[in-house]
N, C-alpha and C positions, 0 to 999 in steps of 0.2 A: 675563352672564358676570361672575365674581368678579374683582376687581382688588385689588392690594395697595397702591394709592396713591389719593389723593383730590385733586382739583383744586378750588381755591377762588379766588374773586375776591379782589383785594387788600382790598377793602372788607369782605368777609365774614371774611377771615382776621383783619383788624384788630379787627372786632367780637368774634370768638371769643376773642382774646387779652384784650381789654379786659374782656369780661364775666367771664372766668375770674379776673382780678385783682380785679374788684369783688366777685365772689362770695366771694373769700377774705378780704374785709374791708378791702382797701386803699382809701385815700382816692382821690377823683377825680384829684387832682394826681399821686399816686404811680402810679395805674393808667395815666394818659396817658403819663407819662414812661417807665414800663416797656414799654408797648405800642410806643412809638416805637422803643425800643431793640431789642426782639426782632423787630419788623417790618423794621428796617434790616438785620438779619442775614439774615432769610428772603428779603427782596427781592434781596439780593446772593448768594443761594444758599450762604451760610455756615450750613449746616444745624445745626452744633453750637452756634451762637449765635443761632439763630432761634426758631421757635415751640417747639422742644423745651425751651428754657429756662423756659418758662412752668411746666412741671411742677415743676422744682426750686424756683422762686420761691414757688409756692403751698405746696409741702411745707414750706419754711422758715418761712412764716407760721404754718402749722398746728402746727409744732413749738414755737412760742412764742419763737423766738429774735429774729426781726426785729419791729420795731414798725411795723405797717401804717399807723399814723396819725401817725408821727413828723413833726415840723415842723423842717426844717433851720434852723440858726442861722448866719448869715453874719457874719464878724468882719473888720474892716479892721485887720489885724495890723501892717502896716508899709507904707511907701510902695510897695513892689514885691511885697507878699505879702498875699493874702486867704486866710482859712481858713473852712471850712464844717464845722460840727459836724452830722453827719447824724443824730445822736441815735438811733443804732441802727436807722435806716431804710435802705431801699435807696439805692444811690449815684446812679442817674440823676437823681432830683429834686434832690439836693444839687448835682450838677454843673450842672444847668440854672440854679440860683439863683446859683451862684458864677461862671458863665461871663461875664456882662456886666462884673463887677468885674475879672476877670482881663484881659479885652480892654482895658478902660479903662486899667488900670495898665500893661499892656504898651505901649500907644500913648504913654503919658506918660513911663514910665521906660525904655523900650527892651527890658527883660527883666522878666518878672513870673512869679510862681508862685502856683498854687492848691493848697492842701493840704486834702484832704477827710478828716476823721477820723470814727471810729466808724460806718463804713458797711458794709453788706453788698453786696459787689461780685460780680456773676455774669457780666458781659458782656465782649465784646471792647472794646478801647480805641480802635479806629479810628473808631467813630462820634463819639467825643469830640474826637480830634485833627482830624478832618475839619471839625467845626464851628468849631474855632479857625482852621484854615487858610482857611475861608470868609470870615474877617474880615481876610485879607491877612497873617496871622501864621504863622510857623513854630512847630511845637509838638512837645513831647516829653511822653510819659505813662508812668508806672511804677506798678506795684502788686504786692504779694505776694498770697498766697492761703492755702492750707493746706499743711502740711509733707508733701506727697505725693512729693517729688522728692529722690532721694539725691544728695549731692555726688559729684563725680568720684572714683572709688576707694572710695566708700562703698556701703553696702547698706541704709541706713535713711533715711527721709525727714527732711530738714532744711529744704529750700527749698520754696517754692510753685512753681507753673508760671511765676510771675513774668514776665509779659509786658512788653515794651517796644514802644511805638508812636511813630512819628514822622510828621509831615506837613509838606510844603513847598507853599506856595500857588503855583499855576500859572494862566496864562490859560486860560479855558474852565471847564467844570463840574467837572473832576476834578483834585484835587491829587495830588502824589506822596506816597504813604502806604505805610508798612510797619507791620505789627503782628504780632509773633510771640512765642510763649512761649519762655522760655529752656530749657524742657523740650523733649524731642525731639518731643512732640506736645502738643496741648491735652488737658486732662482730658476735655472733652466728646467728643473724637474717640474715646477709648477707650470711653466710655459708649455712643456710637452703635454701635461695633463689637459691644459686648456685646448691645445690644438687637437687632441684626441677626443675631447668631449667627456673626459673622465673626472670623477671627483678626486680630490686629494685626501690623504689620511688626516684624521683628527690630530690636532696638536701641531700642525705645520704653520697655521696662520690664523689671523683674526681679520674681520671685515673692517670697513671704514668707521663703524661705530664701536669697535673694540670687542665685538662678539665672536666667539669661535665659529669657524666656517670650514666647510669641505668643498666649497665652490671655488675653483681656481681663479675665475674672473674676479670674484669678490676678494680673494686673497691678494691678487695683484693690485687691487684698488685700496686694500687695507694695509696690513703690516704682517710680515713674517715673524716667527717666534724663534728664540734661541733653543738649542738642544739642552736638555738637562737643567732647565730653569736658570737659577742664579749662577750655576757653574759655567754654562755656556756663555752667559751674559758677561761674566768676569773675563773669560778668555777673549771674547770679542772686544772688550775694552782694551785688553793688552795689545791685540793686533792693531787697533786704531792708533795707539800710542807709538808702538815700535815702527810701524810702517807708515806713520803719518808725521807727527811733530818731530820724532827723532831724526828722520831723514829729510826734514824740511819739505814735506809734501802734504797733500790734503787729507783731511778726515773724510769719512763717508758722507757726512752732512755737507761738508764744503764741496765735495765732488758733485753731489746732487744739485747744489746751488749753482755750480759752474755749468751744469747741464742745462739749466734754465727751462726745464720742461720739455726739451727736445726728445728725450727718450733714447739717447745714444748710449754706447758702451761707457762704463765708468772711466773717468780720468783721475789718476791718483799716482801713488808710488808703490814700490814693491821692495821688500827686504829679503835677501837670501844670505844665509850664513853657512860656511863650509868649515868642517872640522877634519883635521888630518890625523888619523889614528897613529901613524908612525911618529909624528912629532910628540904626541902625548906619551907613547909607550916605548919608542926606540926598538931595541932587540926583542922586547916582550910583545910586540904587536901581533905576531902570528899566534902566540899562545892565547892572547885575550880575544882575538877574533874567533878562535875555536870555542872559547867560553860562550860567546854570543850565539854560536851555532847550537850549543847545548840548550840554551834558552829556547830557541825556535823549535828544537826537537821535542822539548818538554810540552810545548803548546800543541804541536801536531800529534804527538804521541797519545794524547787523550781524546783525539777526534775533533779538536778545535781547528780552526783555520786561521791563517795569517791574513792580515789586511792585504788587499790587492791580489790574493790568490785566484779569485774568480776572474779578475781582469786579465791576469797572465794566462789562465786557461782559455779565455776568449781570444787572446792574442795568438796563441798557438793554433786554435781552430781557424782563425782568419788567415793566418799565414799558410796553413796547410791547404785550405780551399782556394785561396787567392781571390776571394770574393767577399763583398759586404752586401747587406740587405737594408734598404731604407724605405720608409713609407712613400707611396707613389705621389702623395701630395707634396712631400718635400722634394722629390725628384723633379716634379713639375715646376716648383718654385725655383730650383737651382737652374734648370735648363732655360727658364724664362730670363734669369739674370744674364746668362751667356748670350741668349738671342737678342 
């Protein structure tokens, strides 16, 4: 009987992704970092940031934009600031190399920042802030993308999807995390709707003439919309400034101009900030962390859920089963890359 999905063990899925990256010419260090990132998304059933992203990463390499052999350069910029020049490589490896320095500075200074420059960013931000929270630190991450998103009241792209992610360390394996685009949806969600032949919800995008649309192809040719109207638009502008001019990197519009119509992954910067509760609170840290738990209990106690709760439940399901399921069309595309 024909099926439109394929089930893979986690090990086989990881091998498939890593082999696709290697085949595209990425170094072992980049291939491992990229594989970790896409497998984190797939494990948590974040399909728009899972194995599907392998296709875009490989395409960007083939288009000659990203340097598959780039060696990031870490710089100790200031007592509380570390910068990593990704040298036009993918961002996960640059983040990996900057993370230990960020953690050390946050523990010493109380607050520290990691600025990643000249990187091709394609992934969600929650894997990064989760890793910072695992060190007992609170974390904030911001990044622009390409100018796909119209400002409130406008019809042409100025902003990127411009995600914001935050993590708060908690007892147990799962921190409090949220990660959302300041656009009404992630770009990858519209791409997945297009691949599946499904309409997108109203309010996600407008077409090239500025009219509302539920056609994903028309949305991709037009402009995406911010969430919450002017509120999402203002937050998106904040991301542009903090992760663009503040760290000496490109805005979403400049990133799109740099792309020159190739359609590669966005090239820009990323800003991550880490906060050390112990530096703020000293001996009172434990007491105040317990107060934070009271806040979470008040949310859960009335039947509401915390951000990332469904993702963590998916993670537990995946780790228990040891398998993931992807569309057969995606599996065929991935195996073609390896072949």
